[in-house]
KOLDREN-164284 format. One line per 5 residues: number of its first residue (from 0); their letters; for each residue x, y, z of C-alpha. Coordinates in Angstrom, 3 decimals, decimal comma. Layout:
NUM = a = X:Y:Z; ...
//
This chain:
0 = magly = -11,060:14,263:-91,668; -12,452:14,803:-88,414; -9,976:17,482:-87,273; -10,742:19,532:-90,550; -14,580:19,277:-89,699
5 = akelm = -13,985:20,557:-86,408; -11,820:23,177:-87,262; -14,189:24,552:-89,899; -17,043:24,582:-87,341; -14,677:26,603:-84,860
10 = lrgdc = -14,019:28,988:-87,553; -17,221:29,883:-88,139; -18,226:30,191:-84,361; -20,322:27,369:-84,240; -18,345:24,985:-82,224
15 = erlli = -17,148:26,300:-78,764; -17,396:22,735:-76,919; -15,973:19,674:-78,703; -16,169:16,153:-77,108; -13,994:13,297:-78,672
20 = vapgg = -14,808:9,570:-77,554; -12,116:7,068:-78,415; -10,895:3,744:-77,331; -8,150:4,021:-74,665; -4,860:3,514:-76,904
25 = lvdqw = -5,993:6,406:-78,981; -6,677:9,100:-76,657; -3,218:10,249:-76,978; -2,846:10,005:-80,306; -6,269:12,169:-81,056
30 = qdelk = -4,606:14,703:-78,456; -1,055:14,914:-80,163; -2,447:15,273:-83,672; -5,458:17,916:-82,825; -2,497:19,914:-81,110
35 = ekfgi = 0,033:19,167:-84,086; -2,082:19,458:-87,411; -4,785:22,093:-86,146; -3,725:23,758:-83,125; -6,664:22,553:-81,207
40 = eaqvl = -5,366:22,175:-77,412; -7,578:19,407:-75,953; -7,657:17,940:-72,636; -7,751:14,023:-71,752; -10,145:13,018:-69,283
45 = trelv = -8,505:11,361:-66,769; -9,175:10,180:-62,969; -7,363:13,179:-61,293; -8,961:15,374:-63,471; -12,319:14,183:-62,220
50 = qvshd = -10,938:14,442:-58,424; -9,915:17,939:-58,631; -12,978:18,991:-60,310; -16,089:20,272:-58,165; -18,711:17,650:-57,404
55 = gdlfp = -16,234:15,452:-59,682; -18,366:17,278:-62,853; -15,424:18,050:-64,516; -17,332:18,576:-68,179; -18,450:22,307:-67,679
60 = ghpvl = -14,953:23,745:-67,106; -13,639:21,622:-70,063; -14,886:22,813:-73,582; -12,796:20,685:-75,589; -12,235:17,153:-74,089
65 = iarmd = -10,799:13,593:-75,233; -12,665:10,909:-73,483; -12,006:6,884:-73,565; -14,889:5,269:-74,428; -14,778:2,413:-71,577
70 = qlars = -13,999:4,938:-69,053; -17,226:6,910:-70,002; -19,344:3,555:-70,791; -18,828:1,799:-67,406; -18,953:4,679:-65,070
75 = delca = -22,493:5,682:-63,978; -21,535:8,722:-62,082; -19,561:10,426:-65,297; -22,500:9,261:-67,766; -24,878:11,197:-65,396
80 = hlers = -22,700:14,083:-65,175; -22,450:13,733:-68,948; -25,967:13,317:-69,617; -26,015:17,278:-68,130; -23,931:18,671:-70,334
85 = rwdlv = -24,379:20,049:-73,625; -22,040:19,931:-76,734; -21,549:21,473:-80,128; -20,052:18,493:-81,567; -19,304:14,880:-80,457
90 = vvdea = -16,826:12,673:-82,251; -16,654:8,833:-81,930; -13,673:6,741:-83,486; -14,053:3,446:-83,756; -17,729:3,799:-83,508
95 = hrmsa = -18,505:0,284:-84,245; -17,532:-0,682:-80,593; -20,935:0,625:-79,749; -22,995:-2,356:-80,699; -26,265:-3,557:-80,101
100 = nwfgg = -27,966:-6,971:-81,142; -31,121:-8,610:-81,566; -31,687:-12,016:-79,441; -35,109:-13,499:-79,316; -36,834:-10,645:-80,391
105 = elhrt = -35,037:-8,003:-77,861; -32,642:-5,732:-78,379; -29,689:-5,911:-76,042; -27,756:-2,943:-75,595; -23,981:-3,003:-74,430
110 = kryhl = -22,901:-0,260:-72,169; -21,041:1,353:-75,228; -24,323:1,395:-77,131; -26,134:3,322:-74,155; -23,295:5,578:-73,909
115 = gellg = -23,987:6,420:-78,059; -27,458:6,894:-77,222; -26,887:9,431:-74,341; -24,294:11,320:-76,639; -26,878:11,714:-79,461
120 = gitrh = -28,963:13,193:-76,964; -26,542:16,022:-75,592; -24,996:17,295:-78,686; -26,184:19,177:-82,009; -23,607:17,669:-84,246
125 = lllms = -22,762:13,687:-83,898; -20,232:12,337:-86,055; -19,472:8,452:-85,953; -16,202:7,430:-87,523; -15,523:3,780:-88,388
130 = atpha = -13,438:1,937:-91,361; -15,951:-1,368:-90,493; -19,283:-0,095:-89,632; -21,131:-3,637:-90,915; -19,989:-6,813:-89,360
135 = gkeda = -22,030:-9,015:-91,599; -25,406:-8,555:-89,343; -28,032:-6,314:-91,169; -30,175:-5,844:-87,956; -27,020:-4,956:-85,754
140 = fqafl = -25,856:-2,334:-88,291; -29,598:-0,913:-88,723; -29,259:-0,778:-84,637; -26,212:1,101:-85,178; -27,777:3,557:-87,516
145 = alldr = -30,248:4,317:-85,011; -27,790:6,437:-82,909; -28,098:8,861:-85,906; -31,614:8,483:-86,531; -33,717:6,629:-83,942
150 = drfag = -37,168:7,125:-86,395; -35,654:5,887:-89,569; -34,247:2,827:-88,091; -36,582:2,120:-85,243; -37,414:-1,808:-84,845
155 = qfrpg = -35,593:-4,951:-85,738; -34,714:-5,478:-89,593; -36,719:-7,587:-91,172; -35,920:-8,606:-94,832; -38,830:-7,715:-97,584
160 = shrrd = -40,402:-5,366:-95,089; -37,309:-2,911:-94,560; -34,832:-1,681:-96,594; -31,160:0,198:-95,862; -31,531:3,994:-96,695
165 = tsglm = -28,255:5,480:-95,400; -28,921:8,779:-97,581; -27,927:12,010:-95,730; -26,017:9,862:-92,719; -23,191:7,855:-94,239
170 = rrmvk = -20,156:8,994:-96,392; -18,087:6,717:-97,658; -14,151:7,485:-98,152; -12,973:5,009:-100,944; -9,284:4,645:-100,166
175 = eellt = -8,628:3,642:-104,159; -10,326:7,144:-105,352; -7,994:9,620:-102,808; -5,535:11,607:-104,903; -2,914:13,951:-104,079
180 = fegrp = -2,471:17,423:-105,687; -0,363:15,778:-108,222; -2,790:13,553:-109,417; -1,174:10,502:-108,114; -2,909:7,898:-105,690
185 = lfper = -2,924:8,845:-101,911; -2,662:5,252:-100,851; -0,348:2,308:-102,831; -1,477:-0,560:-104,427; -2,269:-3,536:-102,080
190 = iaqtv = -1,629:-7,235:-102,787; -3,053:-10,140:-100,925; -1,977:-13,842:-101,808; -3,718:-17,144:-100,440; -0,972:-19,299:-99,362
195 = pytls = -1,931:-22,788:-98,784; -0,103:-25,615:-97,118; -0,536:-29,171:-96,484; -0,696:-30,867:-92,890; 1,378:-33,623:-92,020
200 = aaele = -0,105:-36,978:-91,641; -0,013:-36,543:-87,532; -1,513:-32,882:-88,006; -4,312:-34,278:-90,027; -4,926:-36,827:-87,520
205 = lyeav = -5,322:-34,437:-84,667; -7,325:-31,659:-86,959; -9,791:-34,723:-87,483; -9,877:-35,877:-83,843; -10,604:-32,254:-82,356
210 = tayvr = -13,044:-31,755:-85,188; -14,737:-34,978:-84,352; -14,790:-33,823:-80,650; -16,379:-30,349:-81,289; -19,043:-31,934:-83,745
215 = demnr = -20,211:-34,606:-81,462; -20,486:-32,008:-78,443; -22,145:-29,818:-80,139; -24,710:-32,432:-81,312; -25,120:-33,186:-77,592
220 = aeave = -25,610:-29,633:-77,053; -28,494:-29,606:-78,879; -30,341:-31,413:-76,262; -29,640:-28,805:-73,553; -31,428:-25,712:-72,768
225 = dgrrr = -31,235:-22,885:-75,178; -29,109:-20,258:-73,501; -26,316:-23,095:-72,325; -26,581:-24,709:-75,916; -25,355:-21,259:-77,131
230 = tvgfa = -22,600:-20,791:-74,876; -21,373:-24,456:-75,311; -21,427:-23,551:-78,972; -19,242:-20,386:-78,360; -16,639:-22,360:-76,442
235 = ltvlq = -16,160:-24,941:-79,001; -16,275:-22,261:-81,617; -12,971:-21,061:-79,677; -11,581:-24,271:-79,717; -11,702:-24,917:-83,152
240 = rrlas = -10,107:-21,880:-83,826; -7,295:-22,494:-81,698; -6,983:-25,943:-83,651; -6,555:-24,032:-86,609; -3,894:-21,456:-84,990
245 = sshav = -0,845:-24,025:-83,922; -0,586:-27,501:-82,050; 0,919:-25,712:-79,284; -2,643:-23,311:-78,848; -4,768:-26,032:-79,260
250 = trsle = -2,622:-28,521:-76,934; -2,523:-25,718:-73,804; -6,317:-25,166:-74,492; -7,118:-28,662:-74,367; -5,145:-28,997:-71,379
255 = rrrar = -6,869:-26,432:-69,360; -10,174:-27,610:-70,490; -9,447:-30,953:-68,934; -8,252:-29,666:-65,925; -11,211:-27,349:-65,240
260 = lsrrr = -13,940:-30,180:-66,147; -11,919:-32,422:-63,982; -12,467:-30,131:-61,006; -16,263:-29,873:-61,901; -16,431:-33,373:-61,945
265 = deman = -14,720:-33,853:-58,412; -16,865:-31,231:-56,981; -20,037:-32,452:-58,522; -19,135:-35,830:-56,957; -18,368:-34,342:-53,642
270 = gtfse = -21,890:-32,231:-53,542; -20,040:-29,069:-53,535; -20,290:-28,060:-57,197; -22,275:-25,142:-57,573; -23,008:-23,557:-61,326
275 = adwss = -23,298:-19,706:-59,314; -19,676:-20,101:-58,105; -18,057:-21,550:-60,839; -17,009:-18,296:-62,670; -16,592:-14,555:-61,602
280 = dagkq = -18,691:-11,983:-62,301; -17,223:-10,934:-65,368; -17,120:-14,413:-66,569; -21,120:-15,025:-65,930; -21,386:-11,841:-67,841
285 = flrda = -19,112:-12,486:-70,595; -20,825:-15,975:-71,001; -24,199:-14,446:-71,421; -23,122:-12,406:-73,954; -21,072:-15,137:-75,506
290 = arydt = -24,447:-16,798:-75,999; -25,505:-14,169:-77,823; -22,275:-14,186:-80,001; -22,027:-10,596:-78,770; -18,570:-9,780:-77,144
295 = deyda = -18,335:-6,527:-78,617; -18,510:-4,857:-75,173; -15,014:-6,282:-74,165; -11,222:-4,706:-75,158; -8,845:-7,079:-76,797
300 = eavel = -7,053:-8,347:-73,418; -10,674:-9,200:-71,546; -11,500:-10,933:-74,421; -8,310:-13,167:-74,488; -8,762:-14,120:-71,021
305 = leddv = -12,578:-14,883:-70,784; -12,454:-16,773:-73,902; -10,492:-18,994:-71,772; -12,938:-18,934:-69,037; -15,696:-20,070:-71,552
310 = ldsat = -13,647:-22,950:-73,036; -12,182:-24,311:-70,200; -16,131:-24,151:-68,453; -18,625:-24,439:-70,632; -19,818:-28,094:-71,584
315 = aartv = -23,256:-29,873:-72,285; -22,586:-32,706:-69,361; -24,865:-32,583:-66,937; -23,924:-35,739:-64,664; -20,700:-37,220:-63,638
320 = aeldl = -20,949:-39,949:-65,831; -21,013:-37,685:-68,945; -18,241:-35,587:-67,434; -16,237:-38,887:-67,084; -16,554:-39,547:-70,898
325 = eiaal = -15,600:-35,994:-71,944; -12,764:-36,252:-69,522; -11,577:-39,563:-71,215; -12,046:-38,095:-74,861; -10,120:-34,941:-73,729
330 = drlve = -7,274:-37,225:-72,131; -6,861:-38,887:-75,666; -6,848:-35,695:-77,651; -4,393:-34,089:-74,859; -2,271:-37,201:-75,898
335 = lasgv = -2,480:-36,684:-79,602; -1,798:-33,139:-79,391; 1,198:-33,125:-77,008; 2,647:-35,900:-79,341; 2,315:-33,672:-82,259
340 = rdagi = 3,589:-30,518:-80,564; 6,602:-32,275:-79,198; 7,696:-33,809:-82,413; 8,461:-30,195:-83,630; 6,834:-30,838:-86,905
345 = drkwe = 4,852:-27,856:-87,805; 3,784:-26,923:-91,544; 2,100:-23,901:-90,653; 5,364:-22,678:-89,248; 7,661:-23,815:-92,147
350 = qlasl = 5,276:-22,037:-94,711; 5,904:-18,833:-92,806; 9,733:-19,612:-92,203; 9,795:-20,076:-96,006; 8,394:-16,498:-96,664
355 = fhlde = 11,724:-15,014:-95,109; 13,602:-16,430:-98,422; 11,322:-14,311:-100,551; 13,016:-11,266:-102,583; 9,914:-8,890:-101,167
360 = lrspd = 11,418:-9,399:-97,597; 15,174:-8,865:-98,149; 16,074:-4,921:-98,032; 18,804:-3,562:-100,016; 21,324:-4,438:-97,851
365 = gghrk = 20,565:-7,963:-97,488; 18,857:-7,420:-94,352; 15,020:-8,246:-93,577; 12,308:-5,681:-94,233; 9,959:-5,219:-91,536
370 = livft = 7,246:-7,486:-91,304; 4,103:-7,924:-89,175; 2,418:-11,138:-88,374; -0,789:-11,338:-86,893; -2,100:-14,267:-84,999
375 = ehrdt = -5,542:-15,127:-83,140; -4,483:-16,243:-80,022; -1,656:-15,657:-77,060; -0,451:-18,909:-77,019; 0,212:-19,200:-80,790
380 = ldylv = 1,944:-15,267:-80,163; 4,649:-16,728:-77,629; 5,154:-19,897:-79,700; 5,737:-18,013:-82,706; 7,948:-15,185:-80,710
385 = arlrn = 10,274:-18,032:-79,739; 10,661:-19,773:-82,927; 10,905:-16,206:-84,808; 13,791:-15,398:-82,532; 15,583:-18,541:-82,874
390 = llgse = 15,309:-18,133:-86,754; 16,715:-14,580:-87,121; 19,345:-14,983:-84,259; 18,146:-12,111:-82,245; 16,050:-11,482:-79,092
395 = davqt = 15,705:-7,726:-80,228; 14,362:-8,439:-83,818; 11,019:-9,480:-82,784; 8,692:-7,436:-80,923; 4,949:-8,292:-79,629
400 = ihggt = 1,666:-6,402:-79,012; -1,233:-8,642:-77,392; -4,253:-7,833:-75,256; -2,292:-7,500:-72,173; 0,408:-4,687:-73,575
405 = hrler = -0,249:-1,693:-71,664; -1,267:1,578:-74,265; 1,863:3,320:-73,372; 4,205:0,049:-73,951; 2,398:-0,193:-77,140
410 = krire = 3,528:3,344:-78,327; 6,931:2,707:-77,132; 7,068:-0,605:-79,327; 5,315:1,175:-82,286; 8,305:3,879:-81,789
415 = qftne = 10,983:1,386:-81,892; 9,687:-0,801:-84,466; 9,472:2,260:-86,752; 12,882:3,842:-86,183; 15,233:1,085:-84,825
420 = prrsv = 16,918:-1,012:-87,699; 17,265:-4,239:-85,547; 13,762:-4,392:-85,210; 12,254:-6,293:-87,786; 9,409:-8,426:-86,950
425 = lvatd = 6,347:-7,500:-84,986; 4,291:-10,343:-83,893; 0,404:-9,500:-82,648; -3,117:-10,478:-81,958; -5,938:-8,207:-83,148
430 = aageg = -5,175:-5,862:-79,631; -3,122:-4,170:-82,464; -5,763:-4,061:-85,207; -7,582:-0,707:-84,356; -5,678:2,415:-84,507
435 = lnlqa = -1,765:1,863:-84,776; 0,280:3,449:-87,347; 2,753:0,868:-88,660; 3,300:2,050:-92,212; 6,732:1,537:-91,562
440 = ahlmv = 6,471:-1,786:-92,613; 4,632:-2,416:-96,109; 4,472:-6,548:-95,848; 1,989:-8,511:-93,287; 1,205:-12,225:-92,898
445 = nydlp = -1,900:-13,638:-91,625; -0,664:-16,334:-89,397; -4,300:-17,205:-88,472; -7,338:-15,939:-90,406; -10,169:-14,060:-88,462
450 = wnpnr = -13,477:-15,701:-88,244; -15,013:-11,849:-88,161; -14,238:-10,583:-91,809; -13,973:-7,287:-90,490; -10,703:-7,980:-88,632
455 = leqrf = -9,146:-8,637:-92,115; -9,341:-4,874:-92,872; -8,144:-3,710:-89,632; -5,153:-5,682:-89,962; -4,272:-4,580:-93,335
460 = grihr = -5,150:-1,005:-92,263; -2,443:-0,809:-90,084; 0,277:-0,835:-92,671; -2,039:0,918:-95,840; -1,936:4,006:-94,469
465 = igqqq = -1,490:7,899:-95,421; 2,569:7,994:-95,737; 2,923:4,351:-97,042; 5,141:4,504:-100,342; 5,483:1,007:-101,032
470 = vcrlw = 3,045:-1,471:-102,410; 1,528:-3,445:-99,657; 1,811:-7,127:-99,302; -0,266:-9,584:-97,525; -0,324:-13,182:-97,320
475 = nlvad = -2,821:-15,398:-95,686; -1,721:-18,906:-94,615; -4,351:-21,411:-95,297; -4,636:-25,178:-94,883; -6,264:-26,575:-97,536
480 = qtreg = -6,950:-29,952:-96,025; -9,238:-28,379:-93,544; -12,948:-27,432:-93,788; -12,829:-24,204:-92,620; -9,570:-23,893:-94,732
485 = qvyar = -11,743:-24,564:-98,027; -14,317:-22,107:-97,073; -11,735:-19,430:-96,459; -9,433:-20,417:-99,689; -12,990:-20,058:-101,526
490 = llekm = -13,745:-17,079:-100,094; -10,467:-15,371:-100,668; -10,470:-16,672:-104,417; -13,946:-15,100:-104,841; -12,728:-11,966:-103,347
495 = eeqrl = -9,817:-11,848:-105,692; -11,978:-12,506:-108,810; -14,122:-9,736:-107,864; -11,229:-7,616:-107,030; -10,010:-7,774:-110,408
500 = ayggk = -13,353:-7,482:-111,713; -13,696:-3,917:-110,208; -10,430:-2,568:-110,880; -8,905:-3,213:-107,579; -11,482:-1,181:-105,797
505 = lfdvl = -12,902:-3,277:-103,014; -10,942:-2,896:-100,024; -13,571:-3,184:-97,422; -16,244:-5,318:-98,531; -16,321:-8,314:-96,572
510 = geafl = -18,170:-6,963:-93,638; -20,852:-6,152:-96,030; -20,799:-9,074:-98,370; -22,047:-11,245:-95,656; -25,508:-9,783:-94,936
515 = drplt = -27,550:-13,059:-94,846; -25,180:-15,782:-93,271; -22,615:-14,706:-91,032; -19,143:-16,063:-92,015; -18,761:-17,634:-88,118
520 = ellmd = -21,983:-19,438:-89,045; -20,491:-20,571:-92,441; -17,591:-21,899:-90,955; -18,934:-23,867:-88,329; -21,455:-25,539:-90,610
525 = airyg = -18,502:-26,282:-93,013; -17,119:-27,954:-89,720; -20,140:-29,857:-88,859; -21,714:-31,308:-91,781; -18,367:-30,741:-94,571
530 = ddpar = -18,387:-34,263:-94,900; -21,610:-34,083:-97,163; -20,906:-33,137:-100,462; -24,272:-31,607:-100,966; -23,712:-29,283:-97,949
535 = rdeie = -20,085:-28,471:-99,116; -21,517:-27,145:-102,207; -24,069:-25,531:-100,888; -21,953:-23,391:-98,758; -19,506:-22,826:-101,954
540 = rvvda = -22,642:-21,593:-103,488; -23,342:-19,155:-100,360; -19,758:-17,824:-100,703; -19,764:-17,210:-104,062; -23,485:-15,400:-104,188
545 = qvadg = -22,775:-13,355:-101,082; -19,522:-12,002:-101,837; -20,753:-11,421:-105,651; -23,810:-9,435:-104,277; -22,305:-7,825:-101,382
550 = ctklv = -19,547:-6,199:-103,692; -22,372:-5,264:-106,462; -24,308:-3,171:-103,836; -21,347:-2,044:-102,300; -20,062:-0,376:-105,519
555 = adral = -23,867:0,700:-105,950; -23,794:2,306:-102,746; -20,520:4,404:-103,146; -22,004:5,284:-106,712; -24,739:7,327:-105,222
560 = aregl = -22,515:9,115:-102,869; -19,706:10,056:-105,052; -18,039:13,386:-104,089; -15,597:15,431:-105,659; -13,755:19,132:-106,538
565 = aaadv = -14,002:21,118:-109,723; -10,548:21,411:-111,205; -10,570:24,939:-110,510; -11,182:24,346:-106,989; -8,250:22,291:-107,037
570 = erirr = -5,754:24,571:-108,681; -7,083:27,487:-106,259; -6,171:25,019:-102,750; -3,247:23,948:-104,822; -1,926:27,791:-104,895
575 = dmeea = -2,929:28,523:-101,599; -0,826:25,169:-100,121; 2,227:26,427:-102,242; 1,834:30,295:-100,640; 1,727:28,715:-97,260
580 = qarrl = 4,631:26,148:-98,070; 6,365:29,282:-99,040; 6,034:31,128:-95,689; 6,541:28,248:-93,354; 9,807:27,727:-91,211
585 = qphyv = 11,930:26,598:-93,712; 13,704:23,163:-93,078; 17,301:23,987:-92,930; 16,608:26,358:-89,742; 15,057:24,010:-87,925
590 = qacfd = 18,159:21,285:-88,592; 20,742:23,934:-87,860; 19,198:24,227:-84,482; 18,548:20,523:-83,868; 22,074:19,876:-85,062
595 = rafra = 23,558:22,448:-82,471; 21,524:21,282:-79,503; 22,023:17,230:-80,484; 25,834:17,472:-80,543; 25,953:19,549:-77,240
600 = lggrm = 24,013:16,926:-75,569; 26,231:14,384:-76,597; 24,316:12,935:-79,662; 25,838:12,232:-83,440; 24,321:12,143:-86,543
605 = aareg = 25,687:10,945:-89,752; 24,751:11,334:-93,414; 22,819:8,775:-95,532; 21,737:8,746:-99,138; 20,093:12,192:-100,381
610 = rrlei = 19,444:14,600:-97,546; 18,860:11,970:-95,053; 20,648:11,301:-91,700; 21,312:8,291:-89,352; 20,993:8,715:-85,408
615 = rtvps = 22,728:5,772:-84,126; 22,314:6,416:-80,442; 20,015:8,997:-78,575; 21,419:10,063:-75,517; 19,735:8,343:-72,250
620 = avrhr = 18,887:12,071:-71,048; 16,553:12,717:-73,961; 14,912:9,363:-73,833; 14,120:9,610:-70,209; 12,841:13,321:-70,260
625 = saqpi = 9,905:13,151:-72,945; 6,700:11,693:-71,759; 6,275:10,761:-75,530; 8,082:7,661:-76,528; 11,414:8,088:-78,270
630 = agayq = 13,379:5,555:-79,894; 16,935:4,648:-78,984; 17,948:4,937:-82,848; 16,766:6,264:-85,943; 17,945:4,506:-88,928
635 = rvtfe = 17,008:7,511:-91,408; 15,479:11,181:-90,557; 15,015:13,864:-92,337; 14,183:17,743:-92,032; 12,780:17,722:-95,770
640 = pkeah = 9,151:16,902:-95,873; 9,512:16,355:-99,642; 12,695:14,117:-98,989; 10,461:12,020:-96,064; 9,641:9,465:-98,565
645 = vpgsa = 11,515:8,490:-101,564; 9,847:5,486:-103,706; 12,096:2,441:-103,868; 13,790:3,017:-100,668; 12,901:2,896:-96,564
650 = daell = 11,134:5,844:-95,754; 12,743:8,585:-93,128; 11,229:9,982:-90,111; 10,550:13,710:-90,388; 11,826:15,563:-87,609
655 = apghp = 9,692:18,826:-87,869; 8,132:20,916:-84,999; 5,977:18,842:-82,793; 8,264:15,665:-82,995; 9,121:14,445:-79,544
660 = lldtv = 12,602:13,901:-80,442; 12,990:17,394:-81,700; 11,311:19,299:-79,102; 13,239:17,463:-75,958; 16,538:18,195:-77,456
665 = lelav = 15,649:21,559:-78,146; 14,078:21,634:-74,672; 16,831:20,169:-73,016; 19,532:22,270:-74,561; 18,098:25,185:-73,556
670 = ergam = 17,182:24,205:-70,119; 21,026:23,331:-69,683; 22,457:26,456:-71,050; 23,986:24,550:-74,099; 22,609:26,919:-76,425
675 = psrpg = 20,679:30,323:-76,109; 16,834:30,428:-75,685; 16,966:32,353:-79,309; 20,080:31,169:-81,313; 19,943:33,030:-84,260
680 = pcssi = 18,357:31,129:-86,680; 16,111:29,241:-84,380; 14,537:32,627:-83,149; 11,601:31,723:-85,000; 10,668:28,548:-83,040
685 = prira = 8,978:29,109:-80,065; 10,185:29,085:-76,392; 10,419:25,677:-74,516; 7,295:24,413:-73,059; 5,388:26,113:-75,998
690 = piris = 3,725:24,445:-78,814; 6,127:24,138:-81,600; 4,420:23,863:-85,225; 4,909:25,040:-88,462; 2,627:27,687:-89,436
//
């Protein structure tokens, strides 16, 4: 949609300078798709580009540019040059990362938010793109909208004296209402199922012990200064989430916390301890941000590392005696957690393993369908990978993406997972929750449920994307004996009721449902006060009311912004599309060229069902030549767009001009003289190094 908007402005002569700002992992995708779909050649901002620019100011000489959000936000020099530039259109992808939060009557702006304010002042058109603009905090949402209209959304939002009015600023793309030219839904149905499981006696004992520790430390933190109290609260929240994740994760977290506090205790006893030296500068800043529950400034890798730092060091203990008491409590918890882990009893894992026996996870040939498993924590990810590889009997069957996975490696993993038959399971943290196209799978498991409700939609959005032909299924694993599990079970039950009531049209409601009470706060209240039946009933009433009210309000907002095309306009566009289709470069010419070049390079293809083919091995010369990731094998490929997706069977990879495998094979074959540069039916394909597009 952003590409269509930019191209239309360019055709009208209203956009000569275009700047795309996106998270680092998405810039290559933006560059590829702008070129492939719209013929827009864009340059990616790199350090090398800055170094060869006059005075380091590259902006005047590059009218169409793609920049990494954090590269701009964290560089004062680049921001200074950017402030002097002028643009016709600036597009920000995953714009919800540009966040600001009210704390103590003051608006705390992240570096990304400052970047958003800067961008708004140097462009005529500003487009902010996000599937999850609302994180459940109305005042933060108002601050986000102030990037578009400072006057309308000035000051802190106060219920009763302010009202949210997004008219003229916000357009909702409702997935459920988008149709193809044939009148079929563009997106398939999606089904979410809650899978409750019961903890073993030992696991329940561990849960109660750690929860009691968290509750006691929360109460002790009430006596310390405000900033430290919030930091300790954040650290204990992290510990509780890891307790819900796996015995492996909580054991490692407890061990690290005990070791760190023991070192602090020794330093305090020796008189060498200093709060100022306890954390790195990055850790100190994260502690300050964590105290405000504001960590949007950090990428997934930084959050994973710095959460460990907070968890290991934030404590309400202020004396050696108080630390001795806490370390003794941690000794008991580590012994208990290690016993549960080493006993090998894991009801949550058993529930996940049982899903592999479902018919939905079995392919027609008896193998496993592709599945994505999301977890919150790296320790749990490592644990799951080992057990899944043992269950499936193959190292190659399971792949991972986490915060430390480099963006180029993520692209390679995505390519392999999409196309190689032996890759059947992807285990990921929320580092894979934004931007990745993973619609090769249509099955997903939330091994851990995120405490940020927007993450649910971001995760499901990896498979529920354009091009997905299968019904998408999601299983949410919930421990129904735990306090937070009971809240989440109630939430998911209420969401299912609302989904049925509104005909399934509530895919992205969770972020906007929790306007008055953030979900994190409700979950922690359940942990601290869940033994009180009155407080438990109150939490359930809040969940019911907020989800119901949020759904009603969201549907009303959508009704005010409904857009559509008249039947005559749709018919005219359909005729134009059919004419363009008739004049395009015919797929059988492309296939003839590829077949000739591929065989000359030592590759072979085998016929499959319909007009599909299988590539069992891609020559290493081809894989190592391309800058873009190329899989080692392709289970199903096709040259016919209409054959790329056949309902009821596995999707095929469409080999059309612009695909890295096709482009690289043709380029290498011509370069080696294995085929002429203008070989008969391939004469319509541009020469090597030229953009290869179907026009």
